[in-house]
C-alpha positions in Angstrom: -56.4 28.5 55.9 -56.9 25.6 53.5 -58.1 22.4 55.0 -54.4 20.7 54.8 -52.6 23.5 57.0 -55.6 22.4 59.8 -53.1 20.2 61.9 -50.7 23.1 62.5 -53.2 25.6 63.0 -52.3 28.1 65.5 -54.0 28.0 68.7 -53.6 27.7 72.6 -54.0 24.4 72.8 -51.2 21.7 72.5 -50.8 19.4 69.5 -51.6 15.9 70.1 -49.2 13.2 68.6 -51.2 9.6 69.1 -49.1 6.5 68.7 -51.4 3.7 68.5 -50.9 -0.2 69.3 -51.1 -2.3 72.3 -50.3 -2.1 75.7 -48.2 -5.1 77.2 -44.5 -6.4 76.9 -46.3 -9.6 74.4 -47.4 -6.5 71.9 -43.9 -5.0 71.8 -42.1 -4.6 68.7 -45.0 -6.0 66.8 -46.1 -4.7 63.2 -49.1 -3.5 65.1 -47.3 -1.1 67.6 -45.5 0.8 65.1 -47.3 4.0 66.1 -46.3 3.8 69.6 -43.2 3.0 68.7 -42.9 6.8 67.1 -44.2 8.2 69.8 -41.6 6.9 72.2 -38.7 8.0 69.5 -40.1 11.3 69.7 -40.1 11.5 73.6 -36.6 10.5 73.8 -35.1 12.8 70.9 -36.1 15.4 74.0 -34.8 13.4 76.3 -38.5 12.6 78.0 -40.4 9.6 78.5 -44.1 9.0 78.3 -45.3 8.1 82.1 -48.2 7.6 84.0 -51.8 6.3 83.2 -54.0 9.1 83.3 -56.9 9.0 80.9 -56.1 5.1 80.0 -52.9 6.7 78.5 -49.2 7.4 79.4 -48.2 10.7 77.7 -45.4 13.4 77.7 -45.2 17.1 77.2 -42.4 17.9 74.4 -41.7 21.0 72.0 -42.5 20.3 68.0 -42.7 23.1 65.8 -41.8 25.8 68.6 -45.0 24.8 70.7 -45.9 22.6 73.2 -47.4 18.8 72.1 -48.6 16.2 74.0 -47.4 12.8 73.2 -49.9 9.7 73.9 -50.3 5.7 73.7 -53.2 4.8 74.5 -53.0 1.8 77.2 -56.9 0.7 76.1 -56.0 -1.9 73.2 -56.3 -0.8 69.8 -59.7 -1.1 69.5 -61.2 1.0 72.4 -58.0 4.0 70.9 -60.7 6.3 70.6 -61.9 6.7 74.3 -58.5 7.4 75.7 -57.7 10.1 72.9 -60.7 11.5 73.3 -59.8 11.8 77.4 -56.5 13.2 77.0 -58.1 15.9 74.3 -60.3 16.8 77.1 -58.1 16.9 80.0 -55.6 19.5 77.4 -58.0 21.6 76.4 -58.0 20.2 72.7 -61.4 20.6 70.8 -60.1 20.2 67.1 -58.9 17.2 65.8 -56.9 19.4 63.5 -54.7 19.7 66.4 -54.3 16.0 66.3 -51.6 13.4 64.7 -52.4 9.9 64.8 -49.2 7.5 64.0 -50.3 4.1 62.9 -49.4 1.0 60.9 -50.7 0.5 57.2 -51.7 -2.8 55.6 -51.9 -1.3 52.6 -48.4 -0.2 52.1 -45.4 -1.8 51.9 -42.9 -2.8 54.9 -41.3 0.5 55.8 -42.7 2.9 53.6 -44.1 6.0 55.4 -46.3 8.3 53.7 -48.3 11.4 55.4 -52.5 11.8 54.9 -55.0 13.9 56.3 -58.7 12.6 57.1 -59.7 10.3 54.3 -61.0 6.3 54.8 -60.0 3.6 58.1 -58.8 1.2 55.5 -60.3 -1.5 57.9 -58.1 0.1 60.9 -59.9 -0.6 64.2 -57.6 2.2 65.9 -58.8 4.3 63.4 -62.4 3.7 63.6 -62.6 3.8 67.1 -61.1 7.4 67.0 -63.7 8.4 64.1 -66.4 7.0 66.6 -65.2 9.0 69.7 -64.1 12.2 68.1 -67.0 12.3 65.4 -64.8 12.7 62.7 -61.7 11.1 60.7 -60.3 14.6 59.5 -56.8 14.7 61.4 -53.7 14.0 60.1 -52.1 10.6 59.8 -48.6 9.2 59.6 -49.0 5.7 58.2 -46.3 3.4 58.3 -46.5 0.3 55.8 -46.2 -3.2 57.8 -47.4 -4.7 54.3 -50.5 -7.1 54.0 -50.5 -11.0 54.7 -50.9 -13.9 52.3 -54.8 -13.9 53.2 -57.4 -11.6 54.9 -58.3 -14.1 57.0 -54.5 -13.8 58.8 -54.7 -9.8 58.9 -55.3 -10.0 62.9 -52.4 -12.8 63.2 -50.0 -10.6 60.9 -50.1 -7.4 62.6 -49.6 -8.8 66.4 -46.7 -11.2 65.4 -43.3 -10.5 66.0 -41.2 -10.2 63.1 -38.0 -11.3 61.9 -34.5 -9.5 62.1 -34.6 -8.0 58.6 -38.3 -6.8 58.6 -37.7 -5.2 62.5 -34.5 -3.4 60.9 -36.8 -2.3 58.2 -39.8 -0.7 60.3 -37.3 0.6 62.7 -35.9 3.0 60.1 -39.2 3.8 59.5 -40.3 4.4 62.7 -37.7 7.3 62.8 -38.6 8.9 59.6 -42.7 9.0 60.8 -40.9 10.9 63.6 -39.4 13.1 61.3 -42.7 13.8 59.5 -44.3 14.6 62.7 -41.8 17.3 63.0 -42.3 18.4 60.0 -46.1 18.3 60.2 -45.8 20.8 63.3 -43.1 23.0 61.7 -43.7 23.1 58.4 -47.6 21.6 58.0 -49.4 18.7 56.6 -48.9 20.0 52.7 -45.0 20.3 52.7 -44.7 16.8 54.9 -46.9 15.0 51.9 -44.7 16.7 49.3 -41.8 15.5 50.9 -42.8 12.0 52.3 -45.2 10.7 50.0 -43.1 11.4 46.7 -39.7 9.9 48.1 -40.9 6.4 48.5 -42.5 5.8 45.3 
């Protein structure tokens, strides 16, 4: 089996779809929370919602690609996302990062662009760094939602945590729906097929 197919490899363990972000109303609809929005969309599409707070995460169980999937939003704040994800994996019997799909904001992509990737660098993303540190690998599938770069590197944190204007909000809302489509395609058809579709269509 090719490396790029590992995210949907048949297993008795469920898929885990993680939407990165920060908890709290003050962070809702910020650039940093587009991953969290995406798992909420996936839950809504199947008439479910994320609940509870076990393992420092809200979760929901749905079906993706004909198999069981767990949606998770860590409540640990971005910098400690890996701790919550590791606990959710343990509770659900997931011991392979190839069963994990992470949705997150991406400064290196223009606002609204959605790309799919497997493994690779962290691009300075603290949530991804925490995942790598706690899972001891970065070899998980990623759905990246572009939020664009701030005018200077010193403004990065303020850029991703600031609420956006109406025009950009509409753009990001469309991107979140597209990111949910990408997750569904990864589960159904594999990472290769999702990369071919989503990485090509937005050039």
